[in-house]
BAMAR-82337 format. One line per 3 residues: number of its first residue (from 1); for each residue y, x, z of N, C-alpha, C, O, CB. Coordinates in steps of 0.001 Angstrom, whole numbers, plus 500000, padded with zeros to 6 digits. Glycine has a CB too. Layout:
! BAMAR-82337
NUM) Y/X/Z/Y/X/Z/Y/X/Z/Y/X/Z/Y/X/Z  ...
//
This chain:
! BAMAR-82337
1) 929176/555913/413335/930086/554914/412434/929348/553613/412378/928220/553549/411889/930352/555468/410834  929964/552587/412868/929558/551208/412841/929599/550816/411115/930601/551184/410501/930687/550227/413886  928603/550138/410425/928767/549510/409503/928574/548072/409375/928155/547393/410313/928239/550047/408841
4) 928847/547631/408322/928837/546166/408015/927734/545768/406833/927894/546086/405655/930365/545739/407541  926644/545058/407312/925636/544530/406214/925804/543499/405336/925477/542350/405635/924583/544164/406721  926356/543837/404120/926450/542386/403348/925217/542137/402557/924585/542949/401881/927728/542293/402282
7) 924993/540918/402749/923513/540258/401841/923858/539275/400965/924840/538545/401102/922303/539477/402779  922840/539225/399797/922797/538096/399221/921572/538065/398497/920784/539010/398476/923901/537863/398480  921360/536683/397739/920009/536408/397237/920395/535527/396368/921433/534881/396511/918913/535931/398177
10) 919410/535376/395134/919304/534287/394427/917806/534170/393820/917226/535164/393383/920390/534310/393409  917281/532999/393828/916068/532498/393468/915959/531692/392115/916843/530863/391897/915663/531714/394534  915171/531826/391388/914816/531330/390074/913436/530446/390227/912331/530978/390337/914641/532614/389028
13) 913618/529240/390220/912440/528308/389926/911311/528336/388758/911657/528397/387578/913021/527155/389757  910100/528295/389099/909154/528273/387836/909764/526958/387093/910295/526031/387705/907328/528114/388252  909598/527024/385605/909924/525936/384820/909186/524745/385286/907989/524928/385503/909668/526210/383427
16) 909684/523502/385492/909102/522363/385663/908947/522206/387402/908558/521185/387967/907717/522374/384771  909217/523051/387845/909055/522919/389518/910440/522727/390278/911403/523453/390031/908344/524369/390181  910479/521705/391218/911546/521637/392053/911697/522480/393155/912830/522685/393588/911617/520529/392462
19) 910793/522962/393635/910937/524106/394492/910364/525490/394013/909448/525695/393217/910317/523761/395736  911215/526470/394771/910750/527711/394470/909727/528396/395187/909921/528475/396400/911677/528420/394464  908638/528936/394716/907683/529489/395713/908225/530625/396342/907422/531087/397152/906389/529854/395131
22) 909476/531366/396267/909945/532509/397165/910956/531769/398213/911513/530686/398034/910750/533801/396233  911045/532543/399245/911959/532063/400329/912569/533352/400859/911838/534323/401051/911185/531198/401515  913789/533405/401089/914509/534391/402021/914868/534033/403318/915286/532891/403509/915663/534796/401494
25) 914797/534626/404012/915187/534297/405633/915841/535361/406234/915209/536408/406094/913936/534017/406596  917217/535514/407055/917924/536200/407599/918186/535771/408812/918260/534559/409012/918805/536404/406971  918385/536745/409903/918778/536596/411295/919569/537809/411796/919157/538964/411693/917547/536382/412160
28) 920727/537459/412343/921491/538414/412868/921308/538272/414305/921661/537256/414904/922867/538337/412429  920684/539418/414950/920655/539424/416605/921252/540639/416950/920858/541718/416507/919144/539352/417335  922285/540493/417804/922867/541893/418280/923545/542548/417206/924183/542022/416294/921772/542887/418799
31) 923300/543943/417454/923488/544756/416267/922548/545047/415506/922527/546137/414934/923945/545794/416481  921545/544092/415342/920462/544267/414183/920573/543145/413217/920946/542053/413647/918931/544286/414745  920297/543289/411983/920181/542350/410979/918479/542387/410493/917836/543404/410233/921323/542760/409739
34) 918074/541221/410465/916435/541275/409839/916526/540248/408581/917102/539162/408642/915039/540626/411142  915891/540743/407472/915901/539941/406152/914185/540129/405887/913507/541137/406083/917103/540706/404745  913786/538878/405408/912708/538737/404925/912621/537979/403338/913172/536889/403191/912060/538094/405977
37) 912078/538469/402474/911801/537906/401119/910285/537682/401132/909591/538665/401388/912282/538906/399881  909661/536456/400876/908385/536259/400717/908186/535569/399658/909096/534962/399092/907825/535752/401688  906901/535579/399241/906637/535063/397757/905050/534246/398135/904104/534913/398553/906525/536642/396359
40) 904962/532934/397945/903823/532406/398197/902841/532248/396904/903333/532065/395791/904127/531189/398843  901535/532321/397085/900722/532127/396218/900820/531102/395585/901206/530087/396166/899762/532222/396565  900473/531072/394105/901013/529861/393303/902283/529629/393012/903131/530483/392754/900730/528798/393828
43) 902439/528359/393054/903745/528055/392662/904112/526490/393309/903247/525788/393834/903817/528152/390963  905424/526120/393184/905795/524744/393371/905429/524555/395006/905327/525524/395759/904913/523672/392259  905297/523539/395322/905016/523188/396826/904175/523976/397689/904557/524527/398722/904443/521966/396912
46) 902834/524005/397139/901986/525006/397981/902583/526583/398069/902542/527111/399180/900460/525059/397284  903006/527172/397204/903821/528544/397410/904961/528376/398348/905112/529195/399255/904436/529106/396029  905787/527359/398194/906943/527199/399078/906782/526867/400535/907589/527053/401446/907722/526223/398554
49) 905463/526289/400579/905099/526297/402120/904773/527491/402759/905141/527860/403875/903999/525499/402399  903873/528209/401763/903467/529617/402338/904756/530505/402471/904888/531085/403548/902349/530401/401325  905673/530676/401566/906460/531657/401767/907523/531456/402940/908061/532298/403659/907025/531909/400548
52) 907670/529863/402893/908604/529492/403975/908100/529665/405479/908902/529890/406386/908971/528050/403763  906775/529553/405687/906170/530001/406769/906143/531344/407138/906435/531706/408278/905090/529643/406717  905770/532206/406134/905971/533521/406319/907111/534066/406615/907225/534808/407591/905637/534061/405454
55) 908270/533725/405683/909529/534472/406147/910004/533953/407245/910711/534757/407851/910605/534501/405229  909875/532643/407888/910436/532291/409227/909646/532950/410196/910221/533576/411086/910470/530801/409516  908412/532903/410155/907710/533674/411391/907805/534947/411494/907872/535400/412636/906389/533534/411475
58) 907841/535931/410282/908116/537208/410508/909745/537363/410704/910016/538327/411420/907517/538033/409344  910537/536857/410376/911989/537025/410571/912224/536745/411979/912967/537441/412671/912857/536106/409661  911573/535697/412414/911925/535478/413987/911333/536453/414796/912018/536989/415668/911449/534117/414567
61) 910254/536738/414650/909390/537758/415441/909845/539146/415244/909678/539773/416290/907896/537698/415028  910310/539804/414390/910800/540888/414012/912260/540838/414760/912562/541707/415578/910751/540995/412458  913028/539901/414467/914362/539655/415159/914332/539854/416877/915176/540350/417622/914810/538062/414774
64) 913126/539310/417138/913108/539258/418448/912464/540466/419227/912288/540425/420445/912500/538093/418738  912019/541879/418196/911483/542929/419006/910189/543027/418944/909682/543983/419531/911792/542841/420261  909383/542150/418278/907712/542102/418251/907249/543323/417573/908108/543886/416895/907051/540763/417402
67) 906137/543827/417607/905772/544975/416789/905054/544265/415696/904488/543172/415696/904884/546121/417546  905254/545366/414548/904939/544838/413252/903193/544266/413224/902873/543305/412524/905282/546160/412100  902356/544893/413940/900953/544620/413975/900715/543170/414658/899697/542495/414507/900207/545803/414774
70) 901822/542824/415424/901339/541471/416102/902001/540559/415014/901560/539410/414975/901925/541151/417853  902973/540881/414137/903728/539833/413222/902478/539808/412083/901988/538695/411889/905516/540419/412543  902020/540740/411450/901134/540463/410628/899943/539774/411037/899422/539013/410221/900879/541461/410103
73) 899338/539946/412374/898222/539306/412712/898611/537776/413036/897692/536957/413039/897558/540058/413869  899906/537352/413306/900148/535949/413513/900381/535274/412053/900145/534076/411894/901436/535750/414515  900807/536014/411095/900883/535499/409586/899582/535165/409035/899384/534210/408284/901502/536556/408621
76) 898489/536187/409532/897331/536129/408927/896465/534959/409592/895582/534386/408954/896706/537484/408984  896756/534666/410823/896209/533407/411352/896653/532185/411283/895960/531179/411434/896086/533468/412406  897822/532217/411052/898924/531094/410702/898944/530390/409347/898973/529160/409300/900282/531703/410797
79) 898929/531086/408323/899054/530509/407039/897900/529562/406839/896838/529895/407367/899109/531572/405961  897944/528291/406075/897089/527304/405850/896430/528076/404356/897033/528779/403545/897921/525669/405768  895048/527664/404360/894159/528206/403363/894191/527154/402505/894032/525989/402870/892755/528620/403796
82) 894458/527621/400978/894426/527363/399801/893026/526486/399411/892013/527173/399283/894623/528644/399149  892919/525347/399255/891406/524539/399040/890871/525197/397617/889684/525354/397331/891588/522536/398855  891826/525493/396919/891419/526074/395348/890940/527222/395326/889908/527480/394706/892491/526217/394357
85) 891700/528207/396086/891493/529781/395809/891016/530145/397004/890608/531305/397056/892788/530699/395399  890924/529339/398232/890125/529685/399359/890812/530862/400233/890121/531357/401123/888703/530103/398840  891896/531256/400069/892804/532293/400766/894225/531707/401037/894818/530887/400336/892954/533631/399846
88) 894614/532234/402085/896006/532203/402530/896860/533319/402631/896900/534108/403575/896044/531721/403648  897655/533344/401431/898440/534560/400921/900001/534410/400614/900520/533547/399907/897779/535008/399623  900600/535396/401275/901858/535463/400657/902454/536812/401039/902433/537357/402143/902751/534277/401066
91) 903104/537327/399654/903713/538684/399992/905166/538602/400920/905920/537666/401182/904023/539454/398504  905168/539663/401182/906571/539808/401936/907118/541190/401840/906456/542198/401591/906456/539462/403501  908508/541121/402084/909376/542530/402198/910498/542184/403368/911230/541197/403448/910245/542999/400535
94) 910386/543336/404251/911268/543067/405478/912205/544302/405692/911907/545496/405648/910345/542808/406841  913347/543742/405921/914316/544940/406079/915002/544506/407525/915398/543370/407790/915544/545102/404663  915065/545837/408540/915342/545458/409868/916395/546426/410148/915784/547455/410438/914118/545488/410861
97) 917614/546649/410217/918461/547268/410259/919871/547145/411177/920522/546102/411236/918514/547266/409217  920195/548257/411808/921342/548200/412833/922705/548301/412065/922829/548241/410842/921221/549440/413942  923785/548477/413055/924856/548646/412622/925382/550144/411957/926316/550449/411215/925492/548215/413620
100) 924211/550957/412663/924461/552489/412236/923775/552970/410949/923779/554170/410672/923945/553456/413370  923120/551958/410067/922277/552004/409019/920769/552626/409160/920007/553074/408302/922997/552684/408084  920615/552454/410809/919150/552926/411232/918048/551467/411118/918448/550356/411467/919242/553615/413082
103) 916899/551661/410678/915906/550647/410861/914757/550946/409882/914412/552102/409637/916510/549221/410642  914230/549962/409381/912880/550416/408509/912662/549151/407602/913008/548033/407984/911348/550756/409557  912119/549362/406476/911731/548474/405509/910131/548225/405407/909484/549261/405559/912288/548982/404243
106) 909477/547219/405211/908242/547052/405263/907904/546282/404178/908579/545263/404034/907852/546582/406399  906811/546555/403168/906610/546010/402188/905019/545707/401730/904120/546521/401520/907328/546720/401409  905000/544310/401656/903276/543827/401223/903250/543352/399955/903840/542293/399743/902549/542543/402132
109) 902644/543952/398986/902471/543290/397602/903555/542786/396834/903306/542101/395842/901676/542236/397701  904966/543089/397233/905931/542960/396516/906407/544324/395825/906212/545435/396318/906843/542339/397285  907138/544049/394465/907545/545101/393836/908275/546373/394785/909114/546050/395626/908429/544519/392819
112) 908006/547424/394648/908857/548470/395455/910303/548343/395579/910899/548065/394538/908694/549752/394902  910894/548471/396501/912419/548207/396682/913230/549334/396050/912611/550385/395889/912825/548094/398252  914290/549306/395729/915096/550135/395111/916392/550214/395847/917070/549254/396216/915237/549751/393773
115) 916745/551952/396073/918014/552366/396776/918745/552619/395575/918314/553082/394519/917946/553652/397836  920172/552177/395933/921089/552573/394845/922052/553635/395722/922758/553002/396507/921965/551144/394099  922213/554745/395776/923029/555621/396418/923985/556381/395284/923526/556561/394156/922114/556604/397271
118) 925013/556717/395546/926170/557186/394699/925825/556787/393098/925704/557647/392226/926379/558917/394908  925722/555715/392918/925399/555106/391594/924251/555255/390874/924142/554767/389749/926207/555429/390796  923230/555986/391495/921926/556339/391063/920906/555462/391817/921123/555026/392948/921672/557843/391286
121) 919658/555208/391043/918640/554384/391805/917890/555633/392306/917914/556742/391772/917673/553204/390867  917180/555254/393484/916057/556027/394096/914999/555221/394518/915049/554000/394666/916470/556800/395221  913996/555982/394715/912638/555419/395336/912901/556031/397094/913484/557033/397509/910927/556253/394340
124) 912263/555043/397729/911939/555637/398941/910727/555946/399374/909710/555338/399039/912341/555032/399757  910773/557071/400271/909599/557279/400888/908876/556349/401646/909424/555805/402605/909750/558158/401551  907608/556072/401314/906818/555083/401815/905478/555560/402897/904676/556390/402469/906331/554371/400524
127) 905340/555112/403989/903942/555264/404789/903223/554218/404436/903647/553064/404493/903993/555294/406351  902004/554568/404018/900867/553343/403805/900121/553087/405355/899564/553962/406018/899486/553906/402483  900254/551852/405672/899614/551359/406709/898446/550394/406597/898593/549433/405842/900497/550854/407383
130) 897394/550523/407206/896250/549111/407201/896182/548743/408422/895660/549298/409388/894632/549321/406726  897003/547314/408283/897049/546543/409275/896050/545206/408993/896284/544578/407960/898515/546259/409507  895157/544830/409698/894203/543869/409743/893738/543627/408007/893753/542606/407319/894891/542476/410581
133) 893381/544896/407720/893050/544962/406334/893877/544903/405234/893398/544877/404101/892324/544151/406120  895214/544875/405461/896125/544895/404435/896730/546226/404337/896814/546961/405321/897111/543878/404605  897192/546584/403063/897758/547886/402783/899135/547579/402799/899654/547030/401827/897297/548560/401469
136) 899897/547937/403998/901218/547561/403968/902100/548937/403995/901738/549927/404629/901510/546567/405188  903257/548876/403258/904089/550300/403216/905117/549976/404212/905382/548799/404455/904824/550775/401645  905771/551043/404863/906717/551069/405939/907658/552630/405641/907200/553772/405603/905763/550994/407560
139) 908926/552230/405480/909908/553293/405220/910852/553248/406441/911370/552201/406828/910705/553079/403800  911037/554410/407004/911986/554478/407930/913601/554593/407309/913851/555589/406631/911565/555671/408791  914487/553768/407495/915920/553791/407026/916738/554596/407515/916602/554764/408727/916518/552738/407156
142) 917719/555284/406917/918623/556239/407549/920104/555845/406356/920642/556769/405746/917816/558169/407521  920540/554516/406207/921385/554275/405242/922734/554843/405274/923034/555449/406302/921451/553058/405146  923631/554757/404306/924973/555483/404336/925899/554491/403772/925484/553590/403043/925013/556889/403490
145) 926981/554606/404043/928037/553766/403602/927908/553665/402023/927760/554621/401262/929454/554349/404080  927995/552237/401653/927750/551839/400118/926485/552133/399567/926370/552203/398343/928686/552506/399209  925391/552340/400418/924286/552160/399955/923813/550928/399555/924265/549971/400184/923624/552594/400652
148) 922969/550684/398615/922571/549220/398191/921070/549293/398050/920494/550037/397256/923295/548687/396728  920433/548382/398962/918871/548062/398750/918654/546975/398068/919316/545977/398353/918094/547874/399948  917838/546931/397186/917517/545595/396219/915818/545596/396302/915014/546481/396007/918190/545808/394302
151) 915641/544360/396777/914119/543814/396829/913838/542706/396092/914581/541736/396249/913675/543442/398151  912771/542615/395185/912540/541449/394100/911166/541024/394471/910551/541746/395257/912630/541935/392406  910693/540122/394086/909494/539495/393970/908939/539577/392612/909734/539490/391676/909615/538184/394378
154) 907818/539717/392399/907051/539919/391015/907448/538994/389907/906989/539261/388797/905524/539718/391194  908095/538126/390009/908663/537518/388937/909588/538154/388074/909739/537957/386869/909189/536537/389333  910222/538980/388857/911455/539803/387986/910557/540841/387061/910678/540975/385843/912723/540829/389167
157) 909730/541469/387826/909148/542452/386883/908238/542091/385870/907975/542811/384906/908530/543362/387539  907692/540833/386112/906823/540098/385143/907652/539441/384022/907060/538790/383161/905989/538998/385887  908831/539561/383991/909489/538542/382948/909142/538896/381621/909276/540060/381243/911055/538491/383003
160) 908764/538120/380973/908420/538186/379477/906999/538614/379275/906665/538865/378117/909358/539189/378705  906120/538734/380225/904996/539671/380165/903786/538832/379142/903623/537628/379343/904424/540030/381894  903128/539400/378267/902374/538597/377377/903273/537892/376576/902639/537081/375900/901468/537703/378036
163) 904447/537843/376357/905242/536856/375541/906337/537890/374848/905891/538732/374067/905994/535536/376561  907332/537860/375035/908467/538545/374492/908396/540004/374728/908707/540760/373807/909706/538012/375051  908038/540445/375803/907770/541815/376386/906220/541965/376666/905653/541193/377440/908629/542028/377779
166) 905533/543016/375989/904229/543178/376246/903769/543393/377786/902767/542947/378344/903851/544256/375439  904667/544102/378237/904422/544641/379620/905323/544235/380685/905249/544739/381806/904458/546044/379604  906286/543221/380335/907325/542746/381213/908320/543449/381358/908381/544351/380523/906976/542518/382335
169) 909251/543413/382178/910306/544087/382581/910264/545144/383278/910638/544890/384423/910953/543460/383099  909939/546397/383114/909296/547347/383706/910532/548029/384639/911725/548055/384337/908545/548293/382598  909985/548500/385698/910899/549175/386915/912102/550126/386655/913175/550212/387251/909992/550036/387782
172) 911562/550884/385484/912618/551800/385002/913624/551192/384253/914759/551664/384189/912103/552827/384223  913224/550021/383597/914330/549392/383103/915129/548303/383906/916117/547704/383479/913918/548877/381980  914586/548153/385049/915472/547424/385961/916324/548324/386549/917508/547998/386635/914786/546673/386989
175) 915921/549532/387027/916940/550481/387423/917847/551003/386501/918930/551416/386918/916398/551496/387956  917541/551057/385155/918618/551462/384376/919630/550092/384134/920779/550211/383706/918003/552124/382966  919129/549039/384411/920006/547989/384273/921211/547992/385544/922425/547818/385436/919074/546643/384246
178) 920455/548236/386666/921387/548369/387827/922475/549535/387711/923652/549333/388010/920531/548614/389099  922067/550601/387318/923027/551596/387070/924150/551446/386329/925276/551785/386692/922514/552495/386595  923761/550766/384934/924721/550325/384350/925710/549326/384659/926783/549189/384071/924312/550105/383546
181) 925272/548625/385636/926187/547390/386053/926641/547731/387870/927001/546827/388624/925070/545646/385817  926533/549038/388250/927037/549314/389428/928334/550075/389369/928347/551074/388651/926091/549967/390145  929367/549761/389988/930641/550696/390058/930459/551540/391035/930627/551197/392205/931960/550038/390294
184) 930102/552723/390695/929915/553829/391607/931505/554339/392534/932610/554332/391991/929276/555129/390542  931286/554705/393841/932244/555144/394671/933349/553809/395137/934435/554073/395651/932957/556389/393861  932988/552639/394929/933585/551490/395572/933071/550755/396708/931898/550409/396574/933716/550647/394723
187) 933573/550462/397669/933227/549748/398667/932714/548399/398110/933019/548143/396945/934323/549662/399595  931788/547285/398976/931364/546233/398577/932700/544990/398218/932688/544088/397380/930332/545909/399671  933626/545321/399069/934878/544592/398882/935455/544883/397395/935766/544027/396568/935940/545042/400037
190) 935524/546233/397255/936426/546633/396102/935634/546483/394591/936185/546732/393519/936914/548267/396370  934206/546014/394746/933346/545927/393515/934180/544620/392892/934803/543689/393401/931501/545675/393850  933861/545041/391494/934334/543671/390565/933490/542366/391039/932505/542491/391766/933976/543924/388748
193) 933869/541321/390652/933354/539929/391286/931789/539952/390983/931027/539547/391860/934144/538455/390534  931350/540355/389925/930051/540279/389599/929087/541400/390281/927857/541427/390220/930018/540329/388155  929878/542247/390894/929040/543420/391566/928797/543161/393004/928176/544008/393646/929779/544833/391462
196) 929292/541898/393676/929050/541575/394894/927627/541462/395000/926903/541468/394005/929742/540459/395276  927082/541331/396502/925468/541190/396371/925034/540088/395723/924201/540274/394836/924756/541128/397648  925450/538812/395983/924883/537727/395314/925087/537512/393696/924364/536790/393009/925389/536613/396008
199) 926020/538146/393297/926495/538346/391846/925470/539312/391162/925017/539121/390034/928055/538993/391779  925190/540260/391885/924029/541272/391422/922954/540595/391301/922366/540590/390219/923697/542421/392317  922484/539894/392375/921060/539166/391921/921179/538185/390860/920393/538107/389916/920378/538371/393101
202) 922362/537309/391076/922481/536489/389574/922132/537234/388407/921189/536835/387724/923947/536009/389237  922951/538568/387990/922718/539323/386973/921264/539658/386509/920858/539597/385348/923365/540370/387242  920510/540042/387681/919511/540384/387662/918505/539283/386987/917787/539513/386014/919342/540792/388856
205) 918583/538158/387627/917849/536792/387311/918249/536607/385640/917440/536617/384713/918511/535329/388431  919625/536448/385550/919804/536161/384223/919168/536879/383185/918493/536413/382267/920976/536210/384000  919515/538334/383474/918573/539115/382758/917086/538937/382524/916530/539076/381434/918660/540146/383252
208) 916479/538599/383724/915078/538163/383686/914917/536929/382926/913933/536924/382186/914534/537966/385042  915674/535839/382928/915615/534580/382190/915849/534959/380723/915210/534181/380014/916694/533508/382723  916597/535959/379925/916899/536425/378909/915460/537007/378193/915226/536998/376984/917999/537352/379213
211) 914759/537405/379033/913444/538084/378637/912191/536883/378222/911136/537098/377625/912933/539091/380052  912683/535654/378730/911651/534733/378544/911804/533968/377379/912938/533987/376902/911525/533906/379609  910833/533201/376709/911040/532419/375585/911386/531062/376158/911289/530876/377371/909822/532412/374631
214) 911799/530075/375307/912051/528815/376011/910929/528118/377082/909726/528114/376820/912301/527856/374905  911327/527702/377965/910222/526905/378957/909344/528082/379453/908142/527869/379606/909159/525628/378087  909828/529238/379700/909262/530407/380201/908829/530029/381713/909558/529450/382519/910316/531648/380087
217) 907382/530505/381965/907027/529792/383358/907141/530970/384455/906604/530826/385554/905351/529070/383360  907796/532041/384154/907934/532999/385505/909030/532842/386411/910144/532695/385908/908050/534418/385158  908918/532845/387638/909765/532480/388433/910338/534015/389543/909492/534909/389537/908989/531159/389164
220) 911200/534223/390129/911368/535177/390785/912450/535221/391812/913326/534357/391766/911434/536008/390005  912474/536163/392756/913666/536066/393586/914195/537564/393780/913448/538530/393625/913322/535322/395022  915525/537678/394128/916095/538916/394247/916637/538951/395531/917087/537860/395881/917051/539210/393241
223) 916740/539846/396344/917181/540072/397575/918242/541413/397617/917728/542480/397282/915901/540226/398457  919339/541431/397911/920127/542646/397947/920867/542807/399429/921525/541912/399960/921220/542586/396716  920656/543977/399925/921626/544302/401151/922711/545593/400624/922532/546467/399776/920569/544863/402658
226) 923615/545369/401304/924824/546252/401047/925470/547007/402130/926117/546204/402802/925831/545486/400514  925555/547967/402500/926280/548658/403609/927840/548755/403502/928254/549257/402457/925741/550051/403709  928589/548429/404244/930116/548438/404097/930835/548857/405246/930235/548655/406302/930636/547132/403760
229) 932106/549457/405347/932789/549579/406771/933572/548463/407065/934515/548600/407844/933699/550784/406921  933357/547510/406623/934408/546273/406811/934164/545924/408487/935088/545326/409038/933968/544705/405623  933169/546215/409168/933201/545802/410418/934181/546877/411410/934615/546500/412499/931667/545681/410849
232) 934386/547931/410987/935443/548908/411379/936905/548656/411371/937700/548922/412273/935307/549938/410618  937163/548056/410123/938259/547413/409828/938728/546276/410313/939926/546048/410485/938252/547272/408849  937613/545342/410608/937918/544214/411327/938111/544343/412849/938619/543446/413522/936932/543314/411063
235) 937673/545522/413356/938035/546085/414737/939342/546533/414988/939934/546446/416064/937256/547162/415051  939793/547052/413867/941083/547980/413991/942291/547052/414429/942474/546051/413736/941466/548767/412474  943082/547262/415439/944037/546611/415968/945322/547460/416030/945145/548659/416243/943599/546145/417193
238) 946496/547056/415888/947587/547699/415873/948024/548240/417280/947678/547562/418248/948502/546874/415282  948698/549306/417487/948690/549976/418783/950029/549204/419424/950411/549474/420563/948794/551789/418652
//
């Protein structure tokens, strides 16, 4: 059964910065869709350059069928080194999936992705890989209709840390928030206006902002992918 992958994302700039240090890139190539969320080291222009390069390089290489090891090696050798910290660093999460819901999720130093299935949040089973000295987690995806995959940068889970909330907005609280704002049993098209992918991202980020004091410095991004059957309906023709 062919499925349609609907996606959306929202980014929140750090206070006082014109550019966001997070970047989302997406490519559709044949039956496959590739999505990358990257979070560059630091903030502002430097972080934006790192995340833009990371997301663009990874998305292009993965979409064109290159091996994960080659992609990571390219990132390690391509990113400019920060003169202050002496490192070239960007986190990333990759979703590579076809119209059957088959594919994989790869995560490096971003918060663990969340799966919503039948209205309940679940954790993915992950395999730990060591690629060029980096601990990278890979998940084989076999998604079903109406599954929702949510990926965030650490700005979401760090909302209010050391300020309004001692330990930030913890993952279990985010999962509870998602379950409360998800309408079970409806397709993406039938969801209320706020429950479409981009709207869910907006709600998560608004909830993040509410956990910050005035002029809070946390930034973050939320990426969501949603499987629906609209591709089948689009192909149906009268006899």
